[in-house]
C-alpha positions as CSV (number, residue, x, y, z in Angstrom):
1,M,25.0,48.2,-13.2
2,T,21.4,47.2,-12.6
3,V,19.2,49.2,-10.3
4,Q,18.1,47.2,-7.3
5,I,14.3,47.4,-7.4
6,G,12.2,47.4,-4.2
7,L,11.4,43.6,-4.6
8,E,15.1,42.8,-4.3
9,T,15.5,45.2,-1.3
10,L,12.6,43.4,0.4
11,L,14.0,39.9,-0.2
12,H,17.6,40.8,0.6
13,D,17.3,43.2,3.5
14,Q,13.8,43.8,4.7
15,R,12.1,40.4,5.0
16,A,11.2,41.3,8.5
17,A,8.6,43.7,7.1
18,V,6.4,40.8,6.1
19,A,7.4,38.2,8.7
20,G,4.4,36.5,10.2
21,Q,2.1,38.3,7.8
22,R,-0.5,37.0,5.3
23,V,0.6,38.7,2.1
24,G,-1.3,39.8,-1.0
25,V,0.4,41.0,-4.1
26,I,-0.8,43.5,-6.7
27,A,1.2,42.7,-9.9
28,C,1.1,42.6,-13.7
29,A,3.0,41.1,-16.6
30,A,5.7,43.8,-16.2
31,S,6.3,42.9,-12.5
32,V,9.6,41.1,-13.1
33,D,13.1,41.2,-11.7
34,S,16.3,41.8,-13.7
35,R,16.3,38.2,-14.8
36,L,12.7,38.4,-16.0
37,E,11.3,36.2,-13.2
38,S,8.0,37.4,-12.1
39,S,7.7,39.0,-8.6
40,V,4.7,36.7,-7.9
41,A,7.0,33.6,-8.5
42,R,9.8,35.1,-6.5
43,L,7.6,35.8,-3.5
44,F,5.6,32.6,-3.8
45,N,8.7,30.5,-3.7
46,Q,10.4,32.4,-0.8
47,P,10.6,30.5,2.5
48,G,9.1,32.5,5.3
49,I,6.8,34.6,3.0
50,H,3.2,33.6,3.3
51,L,1.5,34.5,0.1
52,T,-2.3,34.2,0.3
53,A,-3.8,36.3,-2.5
54,L,-3.1,37.9,-5.8
55,Y,-4.6,41.0,-7.4
56,G,-4.8,42.0,-11.0
57,A,-5.2,45.6,-12.3
58,E,-6.2,46.6,-15.8
59,H,-4.9,44.1,-18.4
60,G,-4.9,41.3,-15.8
61,L,-2.2,39.7,-13.6
62,R,-0.5,38.1,-16.7
63,G,-1.2,40.9,-19.2
64,E,-3.8,39.1,-21.3
65,A,-6.6,41.7,-21.3
66,Q,-6.9,44.6,-23.8
67,A,-7.4,48.2,-22.6
68,G,-10.8,48.7,-20.9
69,Q,-11.6,44.9,-21.0
70,H,-13.0,43.8,-17.7
71,V,-11.2,40.9,-15.9
72,T,-12.9,38.3,-13.7
73,T,-11.7,36.8,-10.4
74,Y,-10.2,33.3,-10.9
75,E,-7.7,30.8,-9.5
76,D,-4.2,31.2,-10.7
77,T,-3.0,28.0,-12.4
78,V,0.6,28.7,-11.5
79,T,0.3,29.2,-7.7
80,G,-3.2,28.0,-7.0
81,L,-4.0,31.3,-5.3
82,P,-7.1,33.4,-5.9
83,V,-6.6,36.3,-8.3
84,H,-8.9,39.1,-7.4
85,S,-9.8,41.4,-10.2
86,L,-9.4,45.1,-9.6
87,Y,-10.6,45.9,-13.1
88,G,-14.0,44.2,-13.3
89,A,-17.0,44.1,-11.1
90,T,-15.1,46.4,-8.8
91,L,-12.1,48.7,-9.1
92,K,-11.4,48.8,-5.4
93,P,-10.6,45.8,-3.2
94,T,-13.7,44.8,-1.2
95,P,-13.5,43.7,2.5
96,D,-14.0,40.1,1.3
97,M,-11.0,40.4,-1.1
98,L,-8.9,41.5,1.8
99,A,-10.1,39.0,4.4
100,D,-7.2,36.7,4.0
101,V,-4.4,39.3,4.0
102,D,-2.7,41.5,6.5
103,T,-0.2,43.2,4.2
104,L,-0.6,44.2,0.5
105,L,2.5,44.5,-1.7
106,Y,2.1,46.8,-4.6
107,D,4.5,45.9,-7.4
108,L,3.0,47.3,-10.6
109,Q,5.4,48.8,-13.1
110,D,3.4,51.8,-14.2
111,G,4.0,54.6,-16.7
112,G,4.4,57.5,-14.3
113,L,1.3,59.1,-15.9
114,R,-1.9,60.4,-14.4
115,F,-4.2,58.6,-16.9
116,Y,-2.3,55.3,-16.6
117,T,-4.8,53.3,-14.5
118,F,-2.1,51.5,-12.4
119,L,-1.8,54.8,-10.5
120,S,-5.6,54.7,-9.8
121,T,-5.3,51.1,-8.6
122,L,-2.5,52.2,-6.2
123,A,-4.8,54.9,-4.8
124,V,-7.9,52.7,-4.3
125,V,-5.7,49.9,-2.8
126,M,-4.4,52.4,-0.3
127,Q,-8.0,53.7,0.4
128,A,-9.2,50.1,1.0
129,A,-6.3,49.3,3.2
130,A,-7.0,52.4,5.4
131,E,-10.7,51.4,5.6
132,N,-10.0,47.8,6.5
133,G,-6.9,48.1,8.8
134,K,-4.4,46.6,6.3
135,R,-0.8,47.6,5.6
136,V,0.5,48.6,2.2
137,L,4.1,48.1,1.1
138,V,5.1,49.7,-2.2
139,L,7.9,47.8,-3.8
140,D,9.4,50.7,-5.6
141,R,10.4,50.6,-9.3
142,P,11.9,53.1,-11.7
143,A,9.8,55.9,-13.2
144,P,10.4,54.7,-16.8
145,L,10.4,58.2,-18.4
146,T,12.8,59.5,-15.7
147,G,11.7,61.2,-12.6
148,A,12.9,64.6,-13.6
149,V,10.2,66.0,-15.9
150,V,6.7,67.3,-15.0
151,E,4.2,68.0,-17.9
152,G,0.6,68.7,-18.6
153,G,-2.2,70.6,-16.8
154,M,-3.4,69.7,-13.3
155,L,-6.6,67.7,-13.1
156,H,-9.7,69.6,-11.9
157,P,-11.4,67.8,-9.0
158,D,-14.8,67.9,-10.9
159,Y,-13.2,65.6,-13.5
160,T,-12.0,62.8,-11.2
161,S,-12.2,59.4,-12.8
162,F,-10.2,56.2,-13.0
163,V,-8.0,57.9,-15.6
164,G,-7.5,60.8,-13.2
165,V,-8.0,59.8,-9.5
166,Y,-6.4,62.9,-7.9
167,P,-5.4,66.4,-9.0
168,L,-2.0,65.7,-10.6
169,P,-0.3,66.7,-13.9
170,I,-0.3,64.2,-16.8
171,R,3.4,63.4,-16.2
172,Y,4.2,63.8,-12.5
173,G,7.8,62.7,-12.4
174,M,7.7,60.4,-9.4
175,T,8.2,56.7,-8.7
176,A,5.3,54.6,-7.4
177,G,6.7,54.9,-3.9
178,E,7.0,58.7,-4.1
179,I,3.5,59.2,-5.5
180,A,2.1,56.8,-2.9
181,Q,3.5,59.0,-0.1
182,Y,2.3,62.1,-1.8
183,M,-1.3,60.8,-2.2
184,N,-1.3,59.3,1.3
185,D,-0.4,62.7,2.8
186,V,-1.6,65.4,0.5
187,H,-4.9,63.7,-0.3
188,G,-5.5,62.4,3.1
189,I,-5.7,58.6,2.5
190,G,-3.9,57.9,5.7
191,C,-3.2,54.2,5.2
192,D,-0.4,52.3,7.0
193,L,2.2,52.8,4.2
194,T,5.8,51.7,3.8
195,V,7.9,52.2,0.7
196,I,10.6,49.6,0.1
197,P,13.1,51.7,-1.8
198,M,15.3,51.0,-4.8
199,R,19.1,51.3,-4.8
200,G,21.2,52.8,-7.5
201,W,18.4,54.7,-9.3
202,S,18.7,58.4,-10.0
203,R,16.0,60.8,-11.3
204,A,17.6,61.4,-14.7
205,M,17.6,57.7,-15.6
206,W,15.4,56.4,-18.4
207,H,14.2,52.8,-18.1
208,D,16.7,51.5,-20.6
209,E,19.5,53.0,-18.5
210,T,18.5,51.0,-15.3
211,G,19.7,47.6,-16.4
212,M,16.1,46.4,-16.0
213,P,14.4,44.7,-19.0
214,F,11.4,46.6,-20.5
215,V,8.4,44.4,-20.4
216,P,5.2,45.9,-21.9
217,P,3.1,47.1,-19.0
218,S,0.0,46.8,-21.2
219,P,-0.7,45.3,-24.7
220,N,-0.5,48.6,-26.5
221,I,2.7,49.8,-25.0
222,P,5.1,47.4,-26.6
223,T,8.3,49.6,-26.3
224,L,9.8,52.4,-24.3
225,S,9.4,54.6,-27.4
226,A,5.7,53.9,-27.5
227,L,5.4,54.8,-23.8
228,T,7.3,58.0,-24.3
229,A,4.9,58.9,-27.2
230,Y,1.9,57.8,-25.2
231,T,2.6,60.5,-22.7
232,G,1.1,62.9,-25.2
233,T,-0.6,60.9,-27.9
234,C,-2.9,59.2,-25.4
235,L,-4.8,62.4,-25.8
236,I,-5.6,61.4,-29.4
237,E,-8.0,58.9,-27.8
238,G,-10.3,61.8,-27.0
239,T,-10.6,62.7,-30.7
240,N,-11.9,60.9,-33.9
241,L,-8.2,60.4,-35.0
242,S,-6.8,56.9,-34.7
243,E,-4.1,56.6,-32.1
244,G,-2.7,53.6,-33.8
245,R,-4.3,50.9,-31.7
246,G,-4.6,47.7,-33.8
247,T,-1.3,48.4,-35.5
248,T,2.3,47.5,-34.8
249,R,3.0,51.1,-33.7
250,P,0.3,52.1,-31.3
251,F,0.6,55.8,-30.2
252,E,3.2,56.4,-32.9
253,Y,0.9,55.9,-35.9
254,L,-1.7,58.7,-35.8
255,G,-4.3,59.4,-38.5
256,A,-7.7,58.9,-40.0
257,P,-9.4,58.1,-43.3
258,Y,-9.9,61.8,-43.9
259,I,-6.2,62.8,-43.5
260,D,-3.9,63.8,-46.4
261,A,-0.7,62.1,-45.1
262,P,1.9,64.2,-46.9
263,A,0.2,67.5,-46.1
264,F,-0.3,66.5,-42.5
265,A,3.3,65.4,-42.0
266,D,4.6,68.6,-43.8
267,A,2.4,70.9,-41.6
268,L,3.7,69.2,-38.4
269,N,7.3,69.2,-39.5
270,R,7.1,72.9,-40.2
271,L,6.3,73.5,-36.6
272,E,9.9,72.4,-35.8
273,R,8.9,70.8,-32.5
274,P,12.0,69.7,-30.5
275,G,13.0,66.1,-30.6
276,V,10.5,64.8,-33.1
277,R,9.9,64.3,-36.8
278,F,6.9,63.0,-38.7
279,R,6.7,61.0,-41.9
280,P,3.6,60.2,-43.9
281,V,2.1,56.8,-43.1
282,Y,-0.8,54.6,-44.2
283,Y,-2.2,51.8,-42.1
284,V,-5.2,49.6,-41.5
285,P,-6.1,49.0,-37.8
286,T,-7.1,45.5,-37.0
287,F,-9.2,46.7,-34.1
288,S,-10.3,49.9,-32.3
289,K,-11.1,53.0,-34.3
290,Y,-11.4,52.6,-38.1
291,S,-10.9,48.8,-37.8
292,G,-10.4,47.4,-41.4
293,E,-10.3,50.9,-43.0
294,V,-7.3,52.6,-44.6
295,C,-6.0,55.4,-42.4
296,A,-3.6,58.1,-43.6
297,G,-1.5,60.1,-41.2
298,V,1.9,60.3,-39.6
299,H,4.4,58.1,-38.0
300,L,5.8,60.0,-35.0
301,Y,9.6,59.6,-34.6
302,I,11.2,60.7,-31.4
303,T,14.7,61.9,-32.5
304,D,15.8,63.3,-29.1
305,R,13.9,62.1,-26.1
306,A,15.7,64.6,-23.8
307,T,14.2,67.6,-25.6
308,Y,11.0,66.0,-26.8
309,E,7.8,67.5,-25.2
310,P,5.2,64.7,-25.5
311,V,2.2,66.7,-24.2
312,A,2.8,69.9,-26.1
313,T,3.6,67.9,-29.3
314,A,0.2,66.1,-29.0
315,L,-1.6,69.3,-28.5
316,H,0.0,70.8,-31.6
317,L,-1.0,67.6,-33.5
318,I,-4.6,68.0,-32.5
319,A,-4.6,71.7,-33.3
320,T,-3.2,71.0,-36.7
321,A,-5.7,68.4,-37.5
322,R,-8.5,70.8,-36.4
323,R,-7.1,73.5,-38.6
324,L,-6.5,71.4,-41.7
325,Y,-9.7,69.3,-41.5
326,P,-12.4,71.4,-39.8
327,D,-15.2,69.5,-41.5
328,H,-14.0,66.1,-40.4
329,F,-12.1,66.5,-37.1
330,A,-14.3,65.9,-34.0
331,W,-14.0,65.3,-30.3
332,R,-14.9,61.8,-29.3
333,E,-18.4,61.4,-27.8
334,P,-18.7,60.2,-24.2
335,W,-18.3,56.4,-23.7
336,S,-21.6,56.2,-21.9
337,E,-24.8,58.3,-21.4
338,G,-24.2,61.1,-18.9
339,A,-20.4,60.6,-18.9
340,R,-17.7,63.2,-19.5
341,R,-16.1,63.5,-22.9
342,P,-12.9,61.4,-23.1
343,I,-10.8,64.4,-24.0
344,D,-11.9,66.1,-20.8
345,L,-11.1,63.1,-18.7
346,L,-7.7,62.6,-20.2
347,T,-6.7,66.3,-20.0
348,G,-8.2,66.8,-16.6
349,G,-11.0,69.2,-17.4
350,D,-12.8,71.0,-20.2
351,L,-10.2,73.7,-20.6
352,V,-8.3,72.0,-23.6
353,R,-11.5,71.3,-25.6
354,Q,-13.0,74.7,-24.9
355,H,-9.7,76.5,-25.6
356,F,-9.3,74.8,-29.0
357,N,-13.0,75.2,-29.9
358,A,-12.4,79.0,-29.5
359,D,-9.3,78.7,-31.7
360,G,-6.9,79.4,-28.9
361,S,-3.2,78.6,-29.4
362,V,-1.2,75.8,-27.8
363,E,1.2,78.3,-26.4
364,A,-1.6,80.2,-24.6
365,L,-2.9,76.9,-23.2
366,L,0.6,75.9,-21.9
367,D,0.8,79.3,-20.2
368,Q,-2.5,78.7,-18.4
369,W,-1.1,75.5,-17.0
370,K,2.2,76.9,-15.7
371,E,1.1,78.2,-12.3
372,G,-0.6,74.9,-11.3
373,L,2.5,73.0,-12.3
374,D,4.8,75.3,-10.4
375,T,2.7,74.8,-7.2
376,F,2.7,71.0,-7.7
377,E,6.4,70.9,-8.1
378,Q,6.9,72.8,-4.9
379,T,4.7,70.3,-3.0
380,R,6.1,67.3,-4.9
381,S,9.7,68.1,-3.7
382,R,8.8,67.1,-0.1
383,Y,8.1,63.5,-1.2
384,L,11.0,62.7,-3.5
385,L,13.1,59.8,-2.2
386,Y,16.0,59.8,-4.7
């Protein structure tokens, strides 16, 4: 059985929601149906649906741009429609970008993670819609890592950025439609919002149990395993360790030129973290950190995704690297003058960095997060649709 995504619900049962409307679509390379046809093509070719504009988030409408690479506005060669970039000169739709639309359809397949910028794009699209009198319809899609698990500390409001747009945990365990309703209400966006729901999806489902194909939502998330690892190992971006960008195993190869691979793998395996094992690995990134240099480190293998704890595992990996290589390990410097450190933006505050700098334990850090997560889960329960 294949889950019926929000796109199909709209086309089969709720076409009246866009009747007589000028429609804009926010989509990406992973915005496909169960037969791998893009939602843009499906909507563009539907009689009675008047598509007037397209919008691309990070990585572009067709998935051609690398992480952090700005995208320009252009005319789509397939549909002839303007593609407005929401990851270039502006991150938020301007009034001019919205002039030719009445309703915005959000159909990004995101990762269900706070630092995944598709979530931030959803937030700013909703903000712009509220400010400009437009409607937003979220075409709901599966939370790829299930909707049953919440992990990571809550973002502190002082550390708001485009990799942390609102106070949320790293893994918030909600679909796009659910988190849209949560942000619209809890954070007071107040846009005219409708969620077009899925059918046949349950919270315990992983993406590969939905019948939907996995299309990489970004160039460095090639597989569901990589996305599962990325939930935690994205934090490696905030250090001088390589997170495996520029290899065939991004976010699963983790290392640096100064690492002793067998010793590092042995130290991590002796922690006996649930659902994961590490093997020594050597690799040469073709871009990003240590491009062209030999890195030694570990290949992270998820052996049981049901018990694997991505965020806690990544914290243990960072703590182990600091302990074994105190003269080499470092927190990554800010990306620009006056900016926050990347580790602070990714973890949602300076707590993790300061805690580790004081040689605090991972367990003590997780305990400090617990109260905030409990409060979030209580609030979150009011917005769950499935």
